[in-house]
C-alpha positions as CSV (number, residue, x, y, z in Angstrom):
1,X,92.7,80.5,112.5
2,X,93.8,82.3,115.7
3,X,91.0,84.6,117.9
4,X,90.8,87.4,119.8
5,X,88.5,88.2,121.8
6,X,88.1,92.5,122.5
7,X,87.0,92.4,125.9
8,X,89.1,96.1,126.5
9,X,85.3,98.2,127.4
10,X,84.3,99.7,130.7
11,X,81.1,99.0,129.8
12,X,79.4,103.2,131.3
13,X,76.3,102.0,129.9
14,X,76.0,99.0,132.2
15,X,77.2,100.4,135.7
16,X,76.3,99.5,137.7
17,X,76.8,95.8,137.2
18,X,80.1,96.6,135.4
19,X,81.4,98.3,138.6
20,X,83.1,95.6,139.5
21,X,82.8,93.2,136.7
22,X,83.8,93.5,133.3
23,X,81.4,92.7,130.8
24,X,82.9,90.1,128.9
25,X,82.4,88.2,132.6
26,X,78.2,89.2,132.9
27,X,75.8,86.0,132.1
28,X,73.7,85.1,129.9
29,X,72.0,81.2,130.5
30,X,74.0,81.7,133.9
31,X,77.4,81.9,131.5
32,X,79.5,84.3,131.1
33,X,79.7,86.0,127.3
34,X,83.7,84.9,127.5
35,X,82.2,81.8,128.0
36,X,79.8,81.4,125.6
37,X,82.7,82.7,122.6
38,X,85.1,80.7,123.5
39,X,82.4,77.0,123.2
40,X,81.7,78.2,119.9
41,X,85.0,79.5,119.1
42,X,86.5,75.4,120.3
43,X,84.0,73.4,118.4
44,X,84.8,75.8,115.1
45,X,88.8,74.4,115.6
46,X,89.5,77.4,116.7
47,X,91.4,77.6,119.9
48,X,94.7,79.5,119.6
49,X,93.2,82.3,121.3
50,X,94.0,86.2,122.4
51,X,92.0,87.9,124.8
52,X,92.5,92.3,125.3
53,X,91.6,93.0,128.7
54,X,91.9,96.4,130.7
55,X,89.0,97.8,133.3
56,X,89.7,95.0,136.0
57,X,91.5,92.7,133.7
58,X,93.1,91.0,136.5
59,X,89.7,89.2,136.6
60,X,89.1,88.0,133.3
61,X,92.8,86.3,133.7
62,X,92.4,84.9,137.0
63,X,88.7,83.7,135.3
64,X,89.9,81.4,132.6
65,X,94.0,81.7,133.1
66,X,95.5,79.6,130.0
67,X,92.2,78.5,128.5
68,X,93.8,74.5,129.0
69,X,90.3,73.8,131.5
70,X,87.8,75.4,128.8
71,X,89.9,73.5,126.4
72,X,92.0,76.2,124.7
73,X,94.1,78.2,124.5
74,X,95.2,82.1,126.1
75,X,97.3,84.9,125.3
76,X,96.5,88.1,126.9
77,X,97.3,91.5,125.6
78,X,96.9,94.0,129.1
79,X,96.4,97.2,127.9
80,X,97.1,99.0,131.6
81,X,97.3,102.4,131.1
82,X,93.5,101.9,129.3
83,X,91.4,100.7,126.4
84,X,92.9,101.8,123.6
85,X,89.8,101.3,121.8
86,X,89.2,98.6,119.4
87,X,91.8,99.0,116.2
88,X,93.8,100.1,119.0
89,X,93.8,96.6,120.9
90,X,94.6,95.1,118.2
91,X,97.4,96.0,117.4
92,X,98.7,95.8,120.2
93,X,98.0,92.3,120.2
94,X,99.0,92.2,116.1
95,X,102.4,90.1,117.7
96,X,99.8,87.4,119.4
97,X,98.5,87.3,116.7
98,X,100.9,86.1,114.0
99,X,100.6,87.1,110.1
100,X,97.3,84.8,109.3
101,X,94.0,86.5,108.4
102,X,92.1,86.2,112.3
103,X,88.8,85.8,113.8
104,X,87.7,89.4,115.7
105,X,85.4,88.2,118.3
106,X,83.4,91.8,119.9
107,X,83.0,90.4,124.4
108,X,80.1,92.1,124.9
109,X,78.0,91.0,122.1
110,X,75.6,87.4,122.4
111,X,75.8,85.4,119.9
112,X,74.7,81.6,118.6
113,X,76.9,82.0,115.0
114,X,79.1,79.0,114.0
115,X,82.5,80.2,113.3
116,X,82.6,77.3,110.9
117,X,80.4,80.0,108.3
118,X,82.8,82.9,108.4
119,X,84.5,82.9,104.5
120,X,88.1,82.6,104.3
121,X,89.6,86.1,103.2
122,X,89.9,86.0,99.1
123,X,92.7,88.2,97.4
124,X,93.8,91.8,98.6
125,X,91.3,91.3,100.5
126,X,91.7,93.1,104.0
127,X,88.2,91.7,106.4
128,X,84.9,90.0,106.0
129,X,82.7,91.3,108.2
130,X,79.7,89.6,110.1
131,X,76.5,91.9,109.5
132,X,73.4,91.9,111.4
133,X,69.4,93.6,110.6
134,X,70.0,96.2,112.2
135,X,68.8,96.7,115.9
136,X,66.6,99.3,117.4
137,X,69.4,101.0,119.3
138,X,70.8,101.3,115.5
139,X,68.0,102.2,113.4
140,X,70.8,103.5,109.9
141,X,72.9,100.2,110.3
142,X,76.6,100.9,109.6
143,X,77.1,99.5,105.9
144,X,76.1,98.8,103.0
145,X,76.1,95.5,101.1
146,X,76.6,95.7,97.5
147,X,77.6,92.1,95.4
148,X,79.3,91.3,98.9
149,X,81.4,93.9,98.7
150,X,80.3,96.9,102.4
151,X,80.2,100.3,101.6
152,X,80.1,102.7,103.7
153,X,77.6,106.6,103.5
154,X,74.8,108.2,104.8
155,X,73.9,108.3,101.8
156,X,73.1,104.6,101.4
157,X,70.2,102.7,101.2
158,X,69.8,99.2,102.5
159,X,72.2,99.6,105.6
160,X,73.5,96.8,108.0
161,X,74.9,97.3,111.8
162,X,77.7,95.4,112.1
163,X,78.0,92.5,114.6
164,X,81.1,93.0,115.5
165,X,82.7,89.8,114.7
166,X,84.5,89.7,111.4
167,X,88.2,88.6,109.4
168,X,90.8,91.3,109.3
169,X,93.7,90.3,107.2
170,X,96.3,91.3,109.9
171,X,97.7,94.2,106.9
172,X,94.8,96.4,107.2
173,X,96.3,97.7,110.3
174,X,100.5,97.7,109.2
175,X,101.8,101.4,109.7
176,X,100.1,101.7,112.3
177,X,101.2,102.9,116.1
178,X,99.7,101.1,119.3
179,X,98.0,104.7,120.7
180,X,93.9,104.7,120.9
181,X,92.5,104.6,117.5
182,X,88.6,103.6,116.9
183,X,87.8,100.7,114.0
184,X,85.3,101.9,111.7
185,X,87.3,105.0,110.0
186,X,90.3,102.5,108.9
187,X,87.2,99.8,107.8
188,X,85.8,102.5,106.2
189,X,88.7,103.8,104.1
190,X,89.7,100.5,103.0
191,X,85.8,100.4,102.0
192,X,86.7,102.7,99.6
193,X,89.2,100.9,97.6
194,X,87.0,97.8,98.1
195,X,88.8,95.4,100.2
196,X,86.2,94.6,102.5
197,X,83.9,92.2,102.0
198,X,80.7,90.4,104.0
199,X,77.4,88.7,104.9
200,X,74.9,88.7,106.8
201,X,73.6,86.8,109.7
202,X,69.9,87.1,110.9
203,X,69.9,84.2,113.8
204,X,70.0,85.5,117.4
205,X,72.4,88.6,118.2
206,X,72.5,90.6,120.9
207,X,74.7,93.7,121.1
208,X,74.4,94.1,125.3
209,X,75.1,97.0,125.5
210,X,72.7,98.1,129.0
211,X,71.4,96.0,131.9
212,X,68.1,96.2,130.2
213,X,69.7,93.6,127.0
214,X,71.0,91.4,129.4
215,X,67.7,91.2,131.2
216,X,66.1,91.1,128.0
217,X,68.2,87.9,126.0
218,X,68.2,86.0,129.6
219,X,64.7,86.3,129.2
220,X,64.7,85.6,125.6
221,X,66.6,82.2,125.9
222,X,64.8,81.4,129.2
223,X,61.4,81.5,127.2
224,X,62.8,79.5,124.8
């Protein structure tokens, strides 16, 4: 399986930290967020990795190069005219990802999840998403899980938050062109056809969306 690390976001809420540094290069426990992902991917035996980038992306390429010193093989999908959002970025990178299901990881999260635990897609499934308990900044959650199938809708109870980690079939993006496209509507549409499964993770996870959250996760890890 190949993996894609999403690293194209501007990180507006992280300013001024991201004025001169792409958000996925910010450090948790003395190591950049992308490095943490690379280490866990390598441990899981996933060594063919695509990283997309836009804002200050040259810094990412300069630091990680071809990935050999990290024990992986890295290819880059540069979004030179600005970030294409999640789905658009994945569509642009599809030629590098191939025809088989692939793992996608948000570059701006910290998570101790073992990628070996992600299940393979079953027949007819278009994606499997890892969910987490709702953090303070997303108290209402994103998706409900019914018999391991994900559902979307304001009326649903017991919703969880999408972790930014999932396995995707290229078929989910069939017919889409390379343009700025959000992922959520595509997922919701597939959920109506009962084609998205999910599982729940209870371990350490943080969406590094603000300087305060970055400081909190660093303090938490240092305290342990």
